N, CA, C, O and the ligand as a Tripos MOL2 file, in Angstrom:
@<TRIPOS>MOLECULE
protein
  273   271    69     0     0
PROTEIN
NO_CHARGES

@<TRIPOS>ATOM
      1 N         -61.0690   -8.8470  -59.3350 N.3       1 MET1
      2 CA        -60.9800  -10.0790  -58.2510 C.3       1 MET1
      3 C         -60.1500  -11.0820  -58.4820 C.2       1 MET1
      4 O         -60.0340  -11.6310  -59.5780 O.2       1 MET1
      5 N         -59.4110  -11.4300  -57.2740 N.am      2 ILE2
      6 CA        -58.3170  -12.5060  -57.3380 C.3       2 ILE2
      7 C         -59.0140  -13.7540  -57.5000 C.2       2 ILE2
      8 O         -60.0410  -13.9580  -56.8520 O.2       2 ILE2
      9 N         -58.5970  -14.5350  -58.2330 N.am      3 SER3
     10 CA        -59.0040  -15.8420  -58.4390 C.3       3 SER3
     11 C         -58.0700  -16.7940  -57.7590 C.2       3 SER3
     12 O         -56.8510  -16.6580  -57.8670 O.2       3 SER3
     13 N         -58.7040  -17.9090  -56.9470 N.am      4 PRO4
     14 CA        -57.7550  -18.7950  -56.2330 C.3       4 PRO4
     15 C         -56.7840  -19.4560  -57.1570 C.2       4 PRO4
     16 O         -55.8660  -20.0410  -56.5820 O.2       4 PRO4
     17 N         -56.7850  -19.4890  -58.4340 N.am      5 VAL5
     18 CA        -55.7680  -20.2450  -59.2550 C.3       5 VAL5
     19 C         -54.5790  -19.1820  -59.3890 C.2       5 VAL5
     20 O         -53.4690  -19.6250  -59.6820 O.2       5 VAL5
     21 N         -54.7380  -17.8400  -59.1970 N.am      6 LYS6
     22 CA        -53.7390  -16.9070  -59.2930 C.3       6 LYS6
     23 C         -52.9600  -17.1350  -58.0300 C.2       6 LYS6
     24 O         -51.7330  -17.2230  -58.0740 O.2       6 LYS6
     25 N         -53.7060  -17.2430  -56.7790 N.am      7 ILE7
     26 CA        -53.2570  -17.4750  -55.4640 C.3       7 ILE7
     27 C         -52.3070  -18.5430  -55.4030 C.2       7 ILE7
     28 O         -51.1810  -18.4190  -54.9200 O.2       7 ILE7
     29 N         -52.8350  -19.7390  -55.9670 N.am      8 ILE8
     30 CA        -52.0250  -20.9380  -55.8130 C.3       8 ILE8
     31 C         -50.8740  -20.8630  -56.7300 C.2       8 ILE8
     32 O         -49.8610  -21.4880  -56.4160 O.2       8 ILE8
     33 N         -50.8930  -20.2630  -57.6900 N.am      9 LEU9
     34 CA        -49.9660  -20.0760  -58.6720 C.3       9 LEU9
     35 C         -48.6700  -19.1490  -58.0030 C.2       9 LEU9
     36 O         -47.4910  -19.4680  -58.1610 O.2       9 LEU9
     37 N         -49.1010  -18.0030  -57.2670 N.am     10 LEU10
     38 CA        -48.2050  -17.2790  -56.4510 C.3      10 LEU10
     39 C         -47.5810  -17.9240  -55.5200 C.2      10 LEU10
     40 O         -46.3910  -17.6760  -55.3250 O.2      10 LEU10
     41 N         -48.2780  -18.9130  -54.7290 N.am     11 LEU11
     42 CA        -47.7090  -19.7060  -53.5810 C.3      11 LEU11
     43 C         -46.7370  -20.7570  -54.1430 C.2      11 LEU11
     44 O         -45.7580  -21.0640  -53.4620 O.2      11 LEU11
     45 N         -46.9410  -21.3230  -55.3300 N.am     12 VAL12
     46 CA        -46.1950  -22.1400  -55.9430 C.3      12 VAL12
     47 C         -44.9800  -21.4230  -56.5100 C.2      12 VAL12
     48 O         -43.9180  -22.0240  -56.3470 O.2      12 VAL12
     49 N         -44.9220  -20.1720  -57.1890 N.am     13 VAL13
     50 CA        -43.6830  -19.4140  -57.4180 C.3      13 VAL13
     51 C         -42.9220  -19.1990  -56.0370 C.2      13 VAL13
     52 O         -41.7000  -19.3470  -56.0260 O.2      13 VAL13
     53 N         -43.4660  -18.9230  -55.1030 N.am     14 ILE14
     54 CA        -42.7860  -18.5760  -53.8600 C.3      14 ILE14
     55 C         -42.1800  -19.8050  -53.3720 C.2      14 ILE14
     56 O         -41.0610  -19.7710  -52.8590 O.2      14 ILE14
     57 N         -42.8630  -20.9340  -53.4990 N.am     15 GLY15
     58 CA        -42.2970  -22.1880  -52.9870 C.3      15 GLY15
     59 C         -40.9350  -22.5060  -53.9050 C.2      15 GLY15
     60 O         -39.9020  -22.9280  -53.3850 O.2      15 GLY15
     61 N         -41.0410  -22.3020  -55.0420 N.am     16 VAL16
     62 CA        -40.0360  -22.6820  -56.0580 C.3      16 VAL16
     63 C         -38.8510  -21.6860  -55.7520 C.2      16 VAL16
     64 O         -37.7090  -22.1390  -55.6880 O.2      16 VAL16
     65 N         -39.0720  -20.4410  -55.5750 N.am     17 VAL17
     66 CA        -37.8790  -19.6090  -55.2590 C.3      17 VAL17
     67 C         -37.3500  -19.8990  -54.0510 C.2      17 VAL17
     68 O         -36.1250  -19.8760  -53.9340 O.2      17 VAL17
     69 N         -38.1290  -20.2040  -53.0080 N.am     18 PHE18
     70 CA        -37.4980  -20.5620  -51.6660 C.3      18 PHE18
     71 C         -36.7290  -21.8970  -51.6920 C.2      18 PHE18
     72 O         -35.7610  -22.0550  -50.9480 O.2      18 PHE18
     73 N         -37.1390  -22.8480  -52.5270 N.am     19 LEU19
     74 CA        -36.4490  -24.2060  -52.7060 C.3      19 LEU19
     75 C         -35.1630  -23.9430  -53.3500 C.2      19 LEU19
     76 O         -34.0600  -24.3960  -53.0420 O.2      19 LEU19
     77 N         -35.5270  -23.0150  -54.4410 N.am     20 ALA20
     78 CA        -34.1140  -22.6700  -55.3360 C.3      20 ALA20
     79 C         -33.0370  -22.1400  -54.4040 C.2      20 ALA20
     80 O         -31.9110  -22.6250  -54.2980 O.2      20 ALA20
     81 N         -33.4970  -21.1210  -53.7610 N.am     21 ALA21
     82 CA        -32.6210  -20.4630  -52.8450 C.3      21 ALA21
     83 C         -31.9750  -21.5990  -51.7890 C.2      21 ALA21
     84 O         -30.8150  -21.4040  -51.4240 O.2      21 ALA21
     85 N         -32.5130  -22.4870  -51.4110 N.am     22 ARG22
     86 CA        -31.9530  -23.3240  -50.4100 C.3      22 ARG22
     87 C         -31.0750  -24.1730  -51.1310 C.2      22 ARG22
     88 O         -30.0030  -24.4860  -50.6130 O.2      22 ARG22
     89 N         -31.4150  -24.6250  -52.3610 N.am     23 PHE23
     90 CA        -30.6990  -25.5800  -53.1380 C.3      23 PHE23
     91 C         -29.4040  -24.7510  -53.4930 C.2      23 PHE23
     92 O         -28.3260  -25.3430  -53.4280 O.2      23 PHE23
     93 N         -29.4250  -23.7050  -53.7850 N.am     24 PHE24
     94 CA        -28.2470  -23.1350  -54.2050 C.3      24 PHE24
     95 C         -27.3020  -22.7080  -53.0510 C.2      24 PHE24
     96 O         -26.0800  -22.6320  -53.1760 O.2      24 PHE24
     97 N         -27.8670  -22.4860  -52.1180 N.am     25 ARG25
     98 CA        -26.9990  -22.0480  -50.9330 C.3      25 ARG25
     99 C         -26.5660  -23.4480  -50.1170 C.2      25 ARG25
    100 O         -25.6810  -23.3470  -49.2670 O.2      25 ARG25
    101 N         -27.0840  -24.5440  -50.3300 N.am     26 LYS26
    102 CA        -26.5910  -25.9290  -49.7140 C.3      26 LYS26
    103 C         -25.2010  -26.1780  -49.8970 C.2      26 LYS26
    104 O         -24.4680  -26.4420  -48.9440 O.2      26 LYS26
    105 N         -24.7510  -26.0990  -51.2270 N.am     27 PRO27
    106 CA        -23.3060  -26.4770  -51.2510 C.3      27 PRO27
    107 C         -22.2990  -25.7380  -50.3670 C.2      27 PRO27
    108 O         -21.2730  -26.2380  -49.9060 O.2      27 PRO27
    109 N         -22.7460  -24.4170  -50.1820 N.am     28 VAL28
    110 CA        -21.8090  -23.5290  -49.5740 C.3      28 VAL28
    111 C         -21.8430  -23.8620  -47.9870 C.2      28 VAL28
    112 O         -20.7580  -23.9530  -47.4130 O.2      28 VAL28
    113 N         -23.0880  -24.0560  -47.2270 N.am     29 THR29
    114 CA        -23.0270  -24.4210  -45.8610 C.3      29 THR29
    115 C         -23.6120  -25.7090  -45.6860 C.2      29 THR29
    116 O         -24.6900  -25.8490  -45.1100 O.2      29 THR29
    117 N         -22.9170  -26.7080  -46.1810 N.am     30 ASP30
    118 CA        -23.2090  -28.0690  -45.8510 C.3      30 ASP30
    119 C         -22.9840  -28.5030  -44.4880 C.2      30 ASP30
    120 O         -21.9700  -28.0550  -43.9530 O.2      30 ASP30
    121 N         -23.7040  -29.2660  -43.8320 N.am     31 ASP31
    122 CA        -23.3370  -29.7620  -42.5640 C.3      31 ASP31
    123 C         -22.9910  -31.1340  -42.7060 C.2      31 ASP31
    124 O         -22.8890  -31.7840  -41.6650 O.2      31 ASP31
    125 N         -22.7890  -31.7070  -43.8080 N.am     32 GLY32
    126 CA        -22.6790  -33.1350  -44.0230 C.3      32 GLY32
    127 C         -23.9120  -33.8330  -44.4360 C.2      32 GLY32
    128 O         -24.9540  -33.2290  -44.6930 O.2      32 GLY32
    129 N         -23.7570  -35.3010  -44.5050 N.am     33 GLY33
    130 CA        -24.7350  -36.1120  -44.9540 C.3      33 GLY33
    131 C         -24.6660  -35.9420  -46.4350 C.2      33 GLY33
    132 O         -25.7380  -36.0520  -47.0290 O.2      33 GLY33
    133 N         -23.6100  -35.6960  -47.1260 N.am     34 LYS34
    134 CA        -23.1970  -35.5240  -48.6240 C.3      34 LYS34
    135 C         -22.7810  -36.7930  -49.2380 C.2      34 LYS34
    136 O         -21.5680  -36.9700  -49.3510 O.2      34 LYS34
    137 N         -23.5020  -37.6090  -49.6100 N.am     35 PRO35
    138 CA        -22.7930  -38.9150  -50.2570 C.3      35 PRO35
    139 C         -22.0980  -38.8720  -51.2940 C.2      35 PRO35
    140 O         -21.3010  -39.7940  -51.4680 O.2      35 PRO35
    141 N         -22.1720  -37.9780  -52.1180 N.am     36 LYS36
    142 CA        -21.3960  -37.7170  -53.3130 C.3      36 LYS36
    143 C         -19.6790  -37.3830  -53.0620 C.2      36 LYS36
    144 O         -18.7980  -38.0020  -53.6570 O.2      36 LYS36
    145 N         -19.4600  -36.4560  -52.2220 N.am     37 GLU37
    146 CA        -18.1960  -36.2700  -51.8150 C.3      37 GLU37
    147 C         -17.3870  -37.4140  -51.1480 C.2      37 GLU37
    148 O         -17.8940  -37.9520  -50.1640 O.2      37 GLU37
    149 N         -16.1990  -37.8280  -51.5850 N.am     38 GLY38
    150 CA        -15.3800  -38.7620  -51.0280 C.3      38 GLY38
    151 C         -15.8850  -40.1730  -51.3610 C.2      38 GLY38
    152 O         -15.4560  -41.1250  -50.7090 O.2      38 GLY38
    153 N         -16.8810  -40.3710  -52.4600 N.am     39 GLY39
    154 CA        -16.8700  -41.6320  -52.7210 C.3      39 GLY39
    155 C         -18.0720  -42.1380  -51.9250 C.2      39 GLY39
    156 O         -18.6760  -41.3560  -51.1900 O.2      39 GLY39
    157 N         -18.4450  -43.4240  -52.0440 N.am     40 ALA40
    158 CA        -19.7970  -44.0450  -51.6740 C.3      40 ALA40
    159 C         -19.3120  -44.6740  -50.1920 C.2      40 ALA40
    160 O         -20.0830  -44.7580  -49.2360 O.2      40 ALA40
    161 N         -18.0950  -45.0430  -50.1650 N.am     41 SER41
    162 CA        -17.6980  -45.7240  -48.8510 C.3      41 SER41
    163 C         -17.5040  -44.7160  -47.6260 C.2      41 SER41
    164 O         -17.8430  -44.9460  -46.4650 O.2      41 SER41
    165 N         -16.8400  -43.4560  -48.1470 N.am     42 GLY42
    166 CA        -16.7410  -42.4810  -46.9710 C.3      42 GLY42
    167 C         -15.5340  -42.6840  -46.2830 C.2      42 GLY42
    168 O         -15.2510  -41.8380  -45.4340 O.2      42 GLY42
    169 N         -14.6650  -43.7370  -46.4840 N.am     43 LYS43
    170 CA        -13.3950  -44.0130  -45.9440 C.3      43 LYS43
    171 C         -12.1700  -43.1720  -46.4270 C.2      43 LYS43
    172 O         -11.0960  -43.0920  -45.8310 O.2      43 LYS43
    173 N         -12.4740  -42.6110  -47.5020 N.am     44 SER44
    174 CA        -11.1970  -41.7640  -48.1290 C.3      44 SER44
    175 C         -10.8880  -40.7670  -47.2930 C.2      44 SER44
    176 O          -9.7210  -40.3830  -47.2250 O.2      44 SER44
    177 N         -11.8130  -40.2360  -46.5840 N.am     45 HIS45
    178 CA        -11.2820  -39.1750  -45.6170 C.3      45 HIS45
    179 C         -10.8280  -39.7470  -44.2520 C.2      45 HIS45
    180 O         -11.5750  -40.4070  -43.5300 O.2      45 HIS45
    181 N          -9.6880  -39.4760  -43.9900 N.am     46 THR46
    182 CA         -9.0610  -39.8580  -42.8600 C.3      46 THR46
    183 C          -9.5240  -39.0280  -41.6220 C.2      46 THR46
    184 O          -9.3970  -37.8150  -41.7880 O.2      46 THR46
    185 N          -9.9250  -39.3330  -40.6760 N.am     47 ASP47
    186 CA        -10.2090  -38.7080  -39.4750 C.3      47 ASP47
    187 C          -9.2340  -38.7330  -38.5670 C.2      47 ASP47
    188 O          -8.8280  -39.7950  -38.0940 O.2      47 ASP47
    189 N          -8.7490  -37.5400  -38.2240 N.am     48 LEU48
    190 CA         -7.5150  -37.4740  -37.1280 C.3      48 LEU48
    191 C          -8.1780  -37.3800  -35.6390 C.2      48 LEU48
    192 O          -9.1960  -36.7700  -35.3150 O.2      48 LEU48
    193 N          -7.4400  -38.0410  -34.9550 N.am     49 VAL49
    194 CA         -7.7290  -38.3520  -33.4720 C.3      49 VAL49
    195 C          -6.6970  -37.5910  -32.7380 C.2      49 VAL49
    196 O          -5.5040  -37.7490  -32.9960 O.2      49 VAL49
    197 N          -7.1190  -36.7600  -31.8240 N.am     50 LYS50
    198 CA         -6.1480  -36.2240  -30.9270 C.3      50 LYS50
    199 C          -5.8840  -37.0940  -29.7200 C.2      50 LYS50
    200 O          -6.6790  -37.6710  -28.9790 O.2      50 LYS50
    201 N          -4.4640  -37.0350  -29.7140 N.am     51 CYS51
    202 CA         -3.7900  -37.8170  -28.6790 C.3      51 CYS51
    203 C          -4.0490  -37.0680  -27.2690 C.2      51 CYS51
    204 O          -3.7420  -35.8870  -27.1060 O.2      51 CYS51
    205 N          -4.5770  -37.7780  -26.3780 N.am     52 PRO52
    206 CA         -4.6150  -37.2190  -25.0110 C.3      52 PRO52
    207 C          -3.3970  -36.9080  -24.2170 C.2      52 PRO52
    208 O          -3.3240  -36.0770  -23.3110 O.2      52 PRO52
    209 N          -2.3580  -37.7490  -24.7100 N.am     53 GLU53
    210 CA         -1.1930  -37.5310  -24.0910 C.3      53 GLU53
    211 C          -0.3510  -36.3430  -24.5240 C.2      53 GLU53
    212 O           0.0250  -35.4300  -23.7890 O.2      53 GLU53
    213 N          -0.1120  -36.4840  -25.7970 N.am     54 CYS54
    214 CA          0.8470  -35.3250  -26.2560 C.3      54 CYS54
    215 C          -0.0270  -34.1980  -27.2060 C.2      54 CYS54
    216 O           0.4970  -33.2210  -27.7410 O.2      54 CYS54
    217 N          -1.2980  -34.5110  -27.2850 N.am     55 GLU55
    218 CA         -2.2090  -33.3860  -28.0340 C.3      55 GLU55
    219 C          -1.7940  -33.4850  -29.3590 C.2      55 GLU55
    220 O          -1.8980  -32.4070  -29.9440 O.2      55 GLU55
    221 N          -1.3290  -34.4600  -30.0890 N.am     56 THR56
    222 CA         -0.9420  -34.3940  -31.5310 C.3      56 THR56
    223 C          -1.9500  -35.1760  -32.2910 C.2      56 THR56
    224 O          -2.3930  -36.2400  -31.8580 O.2      56 THR56
    225 N          -2.2850  -34.6930  -33.3330 N.am     57 TYR57
    226 CA         -3.4100  -35.2550  -34.2220 C.3      57 TYR57
    227 C          -2.9410  -36.3240  -35.0940 C.2      57 TYR57
    228 O          -2.2450  -36.0830  -36.0800 O.2      57 TYR57
    229 N          -3.3680  -37.7130  -34.6990 N.am     58 VAL58
    230 CA         -2.8610  -38.7770  -35.5600 C.3      58 VAL58
    231 C          -4.1930  -39.5110  -36.1690 C.2      58 VAL58
    232 O          -5.3780  -39.3830  -35.8580 O.2      58 VAL58
    233 N          -3.5440  -40.3360  -37.1660 N.am     59 ALA59
    234 CA         -4.6370  -41.0960  -37.8040 C.3      59 ALA59
    235 C          -5.1250  -42.1540  -37.0760 C.2      59 ALA59
    236 O          -6.2860  -42.4990  -37.3000 O.2      59 ALA59
    237 N          -4.4850  -42.7330  -36.2610 N.am     60 SER60
    238 CA         -5.0040  -43.8190  -35.3680 C.3      60 SER60
    239 C          -4.1080  -43.7970  -34.0650 C.2      60 SER60
    240 O          -2.8830  -43.6740  -34.0800 O.2      60 SER60
    241 N          -4.8510  -43.9270  -32.9920 N.am     61 LEU61
    242 CA         -4.1610  -43.9930  -31.5740 C.3      61 LEU61
    243 C          -3.3150  -45.3040  -31.4500 C.2      61 LEU61
    244 O          -2.3390  -45.3160  -30.7000 O.2      61 LEU61
    245 N          -3.7070  -46.5130  -32.2400 N.am     62 ASP62
    246 CA         -3.0950  -47.7400  -32.0450 C.3      62 ASP62
    247 C          -1.6970  -47.6250  -32.7070 C.2      62 ASP62
    248 O          -0.7930  -48.3630  -32.3140 O.2      62 ASP62
    249 N          -1.4980  -46.7590  -33.6570 N.am     63 ASP63
    250 CA         -0.2410  -46.8170  -34.3040 C.3      63 ASP63
    251 C           0.6050  -45.6800  -33.7760 C.2      63 ASP63
    252 O           1.7430  -45.5020  -34.2100 O.2      63 ASP63
    253 N           0.0450  -44.8740  -32.8070 N.am     64 HIS64
    254 CA          0.8100  -43.5580  -32.4950 C.3      64 HIS64
    255 C           1.4330  -43.9180  -31.1520 C.2      64 HIS64
    256 O           0.8230  -44.4870  -30.2460 O.2      64 HIS64
    257 N           2.8720  -43.4840  -31.1060 N.am     65 ILE65
    258 CA          3.5890  -43.6880  -30.0300 C.3      65 ILE65
    259 C           4.0720  -41.9890  -29.6590 C.2      65 ILE65
    260 O           4.6320  -41.1980  -30.4170 O.2      65 ILE65
    261 N           3.6580  -41.7900  -28.3120 N.am     66 CYS66
    262 CA          4.1740  -40.5540  -27.9660 C.3      66 CYS66
    263 C           5.7510  -40.3560  -27.9540 C.2      66 CYS66
    264 O           6.4980  -41.2380  -27.5290 O.2      66 CYS66
    265 N           6.2140  -39.1320  -28.4510 N.am     67 LYS67
    266 CA          7.5550  -38.7760  -28.3570 C.3      67 LYS67
    267 C           7.4950  -37.8320  -27.2100 C.2      67 LYS67
    268 O           6.8740  -36.7730  -27.2970 O.2      67 LYS67
    269 N           8.1620  -38.2150  -26.0820 N.am     68 SER68
    270 CA          8.2640  -37.2870  -25.0570 C.3      68 SER68
    271 C           9.5850  -37.3870  -24.4350 C.2      68 SER68
    272 O           9.8830  -36.6460  -23.4980 O.2      68 SER68
    273 ZN          0.6190  -39.0670  -28.1650 Zn       69 ZN69
@<TRIPOS>BOND
     1     1     2 1
     2     2     3 1
     3     3     4 2
     4     3     5 am
     5     5     6 1
     6     6     7 1
     7     7     8 2
     8     7     9 am
     9     9    10 1
    10    10    11 1
    11    11    12 2
    12    11    13 am
    13    13    14 1
    14    14    15 1
    15    15    16 2
    16    15    17 am
    17    17    18 1
    18    18    19 1
    19    19    20 2
    20    19    21 am
    21    21    22 1
    22    22    23 1
    23    23    24 2
    24    23    25 am
    25    25    26 1
    26    26    27 1
    27    27    28 2
    28    27    29 am
    29    29    30 1
    30    30    31 1
    31    31    32 2
    32    31    33 am
    33    33    34 1
    34    34    35 1
    35    35    36 2
    36    35    37 am
    37    37    38 1
    38    38    39 1
    39    39    40 2
    40    39    41 am
    41    41    42 1
    42    42    43 1
    43    43    44 2
    44    43    45 am
    45    45    46 1
    46    46    47 1
    47    47    48 2
    48    47    49 am
    49    49    50 1
    50    50    51 1
    51    51    52 2
    52    51    53 am
    53    53    54 1
    54    54    55 1
    55    55    56 2
    56    55    57 am
    57    57    58 1
    58    58    59 1
    59    59    60 2
    60    59    61 am
    61    61    62 1
    62    62    63 1
    63    63    64 2
    64    63    65 am
    65    65    66 1
    66    66    67 1
    67    67    68 2
    68    67    69 am
    69    69    70 1
    70    70    71 1
    71    71    72 2
    72    71    73 am
    73    73    74 1
    74    74    75 1
    75    75    76 2
    76    75    77 am
    77    77    78 1
    78    78    79 1
    79    79    80 2
    80    79    81 am
    81    81    82 1
    82    82    83 1
    83    83    84 2
    84    83    85 am
    85    85    86 1
    86    86    87 1
    87    87    88 2
    88    87    89 am
    89    89    90 1
    90    90    91 1
    91    91    92 2
    92    91    93 am
    93    93    94 1
    94    94    95 1
    95    95    96 2
    96    95    97 am
    97    97    98 1
    98    98    99 1
    99    99   100 2
   100    99   101 am
   101   101   102 1
   102   102   103 1
   103   103   104 2
   104   103   105 am
   105   105   106 1
   106   106   107 1
   107   107   108 2
   108   107   109 am
   109   109   110 1
   110   110   111 1
   111   111   112 2
   112   111   113 am
   113   113   114 1
   114   114   115 1
   115   115   116 2
   116   115   117 am
   117   117   118 1
   118   118   119 1
   119   119   120 2
   120   119   121 am
   121   121   122 1
   122   122   123 1
   123   123   124 2
   124   123   125 am
   125   125   126 1
   126   126   127 1
   127   127   128 2
   128   127   129 am
   129   129   130 1
   130   130   131 1
   131   131   132 2
   132   131   133 am
   133   133   134 1
   134   134   135 1
   135   135   136 2
   136   135   137 am
   137   137   138 1
   138   138   139 1
   139   139   140 2
   140   139   141 am
   141   141   142 1
   142   142   143 1
   143   143   144 2
   144   143   145 am
   145   145   146 1
   146   146   147 1
   147   147   148 2
   148   147   149 am
   149   149   150 1
   150   150   151 1
   151   151   152 2
   152   151   153 am
   153   153   154 1
   154   154   155 1
   155   155   156 2
   156   155   157 am
   157   157   158 1
   158   158   159 1
   159   159   160 2
   160   159   161 am
   161   161   162 1
   162   162   163 1
   163   163   164 2
   164   163   165 am
   165   165   166 1
   166   166   167 1
   167   167   168 2
   168   167   169 am
   169   169   170 1
   170   170   171 1
   171   171   172 2
   172   171   173 am
   173   173   174 1
   174   174   175 1
   175   175   176 2
   176   175   177 am
   177   177   178 1
   178   178   179 1
   179   179   180 2
   180   179   181 am
   181   181   182 1
   182   182   183 1
   183   183   184 2
   184   183   185 am
   185   185   186 1
   186   186   187 1
   187   187   188 2
   188   187   189 am
   189   189   190 1
   190   190   191 1
   191   191   192 2
   192   191   193 am
   193   193   194 1
   194   194   195 1
   195   195   196 2
   196   195   197 am
   197   197   198 1
   198   198   199 1
   199   199   200 2
   200   199   201 am
   201   201   202 1
   202   202   203 1
   203   203   204 2
   204   203   205 am
   205   205   206 1
   206   206   207 1
   207   207   208 2
   208   207   209 am
   209   209   210 1
   210   210   211 1
   211   211   212 2
   212   211   213 am
   213   213   214 1
   214   214   215 1
   215   215   216 2
   216   215   217 am
   217   217   218 1
   218   218   219 1
   219   219   220 2
   220   219   221 am
   221   221   222 1
   222   222   223 1
   223   223   224 2
   224   223   225 am
   225   225   226 1
   226   226   227 1
   227   227   228 2
   228   227   229 am
   229   229   230 1
   230   230   231 1
   231   231   232 2
   232   231   233 am
   233   233   234 1
   234   234   235 1
   235   235   236 2
   236   235   237 am
   237   237   238 1
   238   238   239 1
   239   239   240 2
   240   239   241 am
   241   241   242 1
   242   242   243 1
   243   243   244 2
   244   243   245 am
   245   245   246 1
   246   246   247 1
   247   247   248 2
   248   247   249 am
   249   249   250 1
   250   250   251 1
   251   251   252 2
   252   251   253 am
   253   253   254 1
   254   254   255 1
   255   255   256 2
   256   255   257 am
   257   257   258 1
   258   258   259 1
   259   259   260 2
   260   259   261 am
   261   261   262 1
   262   262   263 1
   263   263   264 2
   264   263   265 am
   265   265   266 1
   266   266   267 1
   267   267   268 2
   268   267   269 am
   269   269   270 1
   270   270   271 1
   271   271   272 2
@<TRIPOS>SUBSTRUCTURE
     1 MET1         2 RESIDUE 1 A MET
     2 ILE2         6 RESIDUE 1 A ILE
     3 SER3        10 RESIDUE 1 A SER
     4 PRO4        14 RESIDUE 1 A PRO
     5 VAL5        18 RESIDUE 1 A VAL
     6 LYS6        22 RESIDUE 1 A LYS
     7 ILE7        26 RESIDUE 1 A ILE
     8 ILE8        30 RESIDUE 1 A ILE
     9 LEU9        34 RESIDUE 1 A LEU
    10 LEU10       38 RESIDUE 1 A LEU
    11 LEU11       42 RESIDUE 1 A LEU
    12 VAL12       46 RESIDUE 1 A VAL
    13 VAL13       50 RESIDUE 1 A VAL
    14 ILE14       54 RESIDUE 1 A ILE
    15 GLY15       58 RESIDUE 1 A GLY
    16 VAL16       62 RESIDUE 1 A VAL
    17 VAL17       66 RESIDUE 1 A VAL
    18 PHE18       70 RESIDUE 1 A PHE
    19 LEU19       74 RESIDUE 1 A LEU
    20 ALA20       78 RESIDUE 1 A ALA
    21 ALA21       82 RESIDUE 1 A ALA
    22 ARG22       86 RESIDUE 1 A ARG
    23 PHE23       90 RESIDUE 1 A PHE
    24 PHE24       94 RESIDUE 1 A PHE
    25 ARG25       98 RESIDUE 1 A ARG
    26 LYS26      102 RESIDUE 1 A LYS
    27 PRO27      106 RESIDUE 1 A PRO
    28 VAL28      110 RESIDUE 1 A VAL
    29 THR29      114 RESIDUE 1 A THR
    30 ASP30      118 RESIDUE 1 A ASP
    31 ASP31      122 RESIDUE 1 A ASP
    32 GLY32      126 RESIDUE 1 A GLY
    33 GLY33      130 RESIDUE 1 A GLY
    34 LYS34      134 RESIDUE 1 A LYS
    35 PRO35      138 RESIDUE 1 A PRO
    36 LYS36      142 RESIDUE 1 A LYS
    37 GLU37      146 RESIDUE 1 A GLU
    38 GLY38      150 RESIDUE 1 A GLY
    39 GLY39      154 RESIDUE 1 A GLY
    40 ALA40      158 RESIDUE 1 A ALA
    41 SER41      162 RESIDUE 1 A SER
    42 GLY42      166 RESIDUE 1 A GLY
    43 LYS43      170 RESIDUE 1 A LYS
    44 SER44      174 RESIDUE 1 A SER
    45 HIS45      178 RESIDUE 1 A HIS
    46 THR46      182 RESIDUE 1 A THR
    47 ASP47      186 RESIDUE 1 A ASP
    48 LEU48      190 RESIDUE 1 A LEU
    49 VAL49      194 RESIDUE 1 A VAL
    50 LYS50      198 RESIDUE 1 A LYS
    51 CYS51      202 RESIDUE 1 A CYS
    52 PRO52      206 RESIDUE 1 A PRO
    53 GLU53      210 RESIDUE 1 A GLU
    54 CYS54      214 RESIDUE 1 A CYS
    55 GLU55      218 RESIDUE 1 A GLU
    56 THR56      222 RESIDUE 1 A THR
    57 TYR57      226 RESIDUE 1 A TYR
    58 VAL58      230 RESIDUE 1 A VAL
    59 ALA59      234 RESIDUE 1 A ALA
    60 SER60      238 RESIDUE 1 A SER
    61 LEU61      242 RESIDUE 1 A LEU
    62 ASP62      246 RESIDUE 1 A ASP
    63 ASP63      250 RESIDUE 1 A ASP
    64 HIS64      254 RESIDUE 1 A HIS
    65 ILE65      258 RESIDUE 1 A ILE
    66 CYS66      262 RESIDUE 1 A CYS
    67 LYS67      266 RESIDUE 1 A LYS
    68 SER68      270 RESIDUE 1 A SER
    69 ZN69       273 GROUP 0 **** ****
């Protein structure tokens, strides 16, 4: 006879394995929202903007002058 305690333990073990698999896979396929990387401010990473005129990736379109 299977006791409810064993079923609960089995579900707990499955849940732990599932969460562990998600936890170890997370750093590989992270979509963002990671506050640890790049500091707390998040401004260390420079976002490049594509210039619509010359299609050059620049840090800021305000400082960019197209060379044509
Ligand atoms: Zn440009």
